[in-house]
N, C-alpha and C positions, 0 to 999 in steps of 0.2 A: 900102217897111219889110218884110224879112223876116220870116217866123215866130219866128225867133228874137230878131230886135230888137222886135219883138210883144210875146210874152211876159214878156221882160226890163224893158219900159216898164210892164207889168203890173205886176213884182215890185215895181218904183220907189212905187209908188202905196201908201196906207195901206191896209189891208185892215182892218173890222174883228173883234175879236176876237172867237174862240166867247165862248158862256157859261161853259161848264166850263174849268177850270184842268189838271185832272188828270185820268186813266181810271184806273183800278188795278183789276189780275185778278188771281187767284191764279194758283200754277202748273198747278192740277188742269184749273180752266178753260181753260188756253193750251193743254194739253193735248188735248182733248174737240174745242178749237175747232181746231186743225191735223188732230186724227184726221177731226172734218168734213172738211173741205177737201181733205183725202187721197183722200176717196171717189169721188171720180170729177175725171175731167181735161175731161170732154167739155160739161158742163153746170154751170151755177153751183149752189153749195147755198145755204142760209139758214136762220135760225133767229134766233130773239130771248134778249134779254139782261134779265136778273131781277140786282136788285140794291138800290142805295139812293144816294141823292144826298146830301150832307153840307158844312156848311164848315168850313174848317180855322180855325186860328189866326189866319191872314189873313184870314178873311174868303171863301176862295178856294171857287168849288164843287168839289167833289170826287167825283167817282164811282164808286163801287166793285161792282165784279160779282163776285157769288157763285155763280152760277149759270147756265145755259145754258139753254132749250128749244127742244129740235132739233123741227122743221116738216116735215112730211111734203110734197112737191111736187105736186100736181096735175097743172102743167104743165111740163116740163121742158125748160128752153130755154137755148142757149147762152150768150146775155150780157143775161139778167132774168131777176130773180125780185119774185113779188108774195107778201104775205101779205095775207091774208083777216082779214075783221073776227072770223070766227067765231074764226080762231087765236089775234088778240089775247085775246081774249075769255076763252078757255081758258089761255093762259098766264097772266093776267090772276089768274085764280082760282087755279091752279098758285101763285102765286106767294103768293099771301094765306094759303096754306095752310101754303109752307116759311114763310111769317112768322112764323105760330101755332105750330111749332112749334119754331120758333128763339126765340121770344118776344123779336121784333125787325123792323122795317118791312123786307121786301120786297117789290118792285114790278117792275113791266116798265122797265125804262130805257134800253133799245134796243135794235138788230139787227145781226146780224152777215150780211154775205155772202162768198163767194168769190168771186178772179178767177183761172182757170187759165189760164198761160198768155199770162197780161197782166199791166200794171203794176198795182202795187199803189195807184196814184192814182185817185179818184173818179170817175165820168165824169158827164157832166152829168143823166145819168138819175137817177145817185145821188145827187147832188148835191139833186135837186128833190123824191125821194123824200126825203129828210132834212129839207127843208125844209117839206113834210105834216107829219110826223111832228113837225118844231117846235113849228109849231102849235098842237098839242095839250099837249106837254110841252118848252117851252127848254130841260130839262136832256137832253132824247133823245138820244140817241149811237150813232153807225153805227160797226161796224168793219168792216175790210176784210181778209183775208185772201189774199195772190198766193200760187199755187204753181204746180209742174210747170214752174220754169224754171230751166232747168241754166246754171249757170255754166260758165264758160271749163275749167275742171276736170271736170266731168262731175256735179261736185257740186248737190244739189238746193239753190234758193234760194228759203225759203221768208220770206215779208215778213207783216207787218200793223202797220195803223195803226188810229189813232182819228180819227175829224175829226166836225164841226159842217157845215152850212149860214149862211151870213154875207150878210148884205146885200152884193152887188157896187161897190166902190169906183168903177166906171166903167161905162158901156152903150155898145153900139153907138153911138148916137147922138151922144155927147160925143167919141167919134174926129171923126167926120165934122163938127161943127158947131170942134174943131179944125183942121180941113182934114188932118188925115193918111191916109195912106192903107195902112189896114190890112189890106188883099190882103198874101197870103204870096208867095212863090215860084213856086208853082202859080197863080195869079193869082185864088186864092179862099180868103178868110177859114176860120179854123180852124173847122171845125164844133161841136168842145166847145166854144171860149171864144164861140162867136158864139149858140151856145143858153145859156149861163150870162147872159149880158150879157143877151138878151133876156127874159130869166127878171128881172134884175136878182139874181143869186145866183151865188155862191163858195163854194167849201170852205176851212175852215180846218181844220189840223192838232189834236187836241190831244195833250200828252206823254202817254204811254203805258206806267205802271210795272208789270210782272210782280211780284209778290211770292213769295217762296220761301217760300210757305206749303200747306198742304193746304185745301181748302174741306172745309164742313160736308155735303158729301151723299157718297153711295156714286159715286164715281166707276167702279167697273167696272158698276154697276147704270146707268149713264148711255152706257155704253158699249156694254153690251146692249140701253137701247133703241135705239143710233144704227143699229145693225147690223139691228137688227127694226125700223126706219123703212125703210131702203134695202129690205127686204126685200118691206115692202107696197109701196112705191114699183113695183119691179118685179111683182110680182100684180097691182096695177093695171093697168099696162100690157098685162101680159098676157093680160090679163081681156076688155079691149076689143080687141085685137087680135086673139084669138079670135073676140070677137062680130060683129065688122065681116068675118073670112073666109067665117063661114056654112057651108056646103059646098062650099069651095075645100079640099079635101084637102093640094093642094101646100102653098097658103098654111099651112096648119094645121100643117105639118110644119114649113115653115121657123118660124114661130113659135115651135112646144117647142124649136127645136133652139137659138136666139137665147135663149130663156129660160132654156134648162137651162147656157149658156154664159155668159151673163151670173153666174149661182148660183155656176158654179165659180169665174169671175173676180173675184166678190166673195170667195170662202172663201180662193181662194189668195193675195189681193195687202192683202185687211184683215182677214180676222177671223182666220188661222191667224197672222199676226205680230204681230196685237194677244195671243193666245193665248201666244202664246211670250216676248216682253216682260212678262206680266203673272207669268209661271215666273219669268222673270229676274230681277225686281221681289222675287218672293216669296224667293225663296231669299237673295236680299241683304239683305233683311229677317231672316230668319232667323239670317245670318252676322251681323248687327249682334249681335242677342241676344246668340247664345253668346260674342259678343268681349264682350260688357259684363257677361255673368251670372261670366263665367274672370276679369274686371277686381275684379269684387267678390268672388271670392273670395281 
């Protein structure tokens, strides 16, 4: 059985549904998620999602995300992100303050991370991490932003999905019991599905809806915080490299050059475009106000 046949066999089996029926995010949150994901194409970024989970008139569980909590990475890795218990606690306190300010329930209801240069689908590590969060809160949701993937016409292809972990409808052993060859064309099982089946896990996509409305927070402040976080990450890396360099003057010169190059790249590719876009948005708002006043008179 080829990998393609194997995947098709999996899709024909009934999969448990996710606890959530819908995830809704505001357009401002979508903007911040995209901006954060595009800050680096070398490593994954991460953050936490603040909001609340309620039931609609059909009794379905709906997650509404109204804010994000940008996390500083202590360890930059190409294909892995980790959220510490301290970061979770700090985000919970921030959510509580936000709830008090808005006079409504706000809590940590999920996490997000990026997939630079790879597909938007969750890896077995993502599914396993998501499952561990759902043990504490079954409504916890994960968002993945796939970026830096160019289309044939050279345009950027940015995708975002919401997912939860569910119990796998099959296991590796069940295939063996049915005397089905699960080996792929390269005579080795798919590492991804083999790992999921070993854990008894699978992923389920949750419909994601972007609301055409702003959030109740200051987006500009969040953007400033985002870029401050990036600078702090680079400062931390720079200080660690300088400490390790000790009296090696050549290495110190190299570290300083790399640090300055990173900051210049941040200014050129992230901060300057954001400032230009904000100025353009400000001008559009002024034009709309002037048009509205003209029609009023």
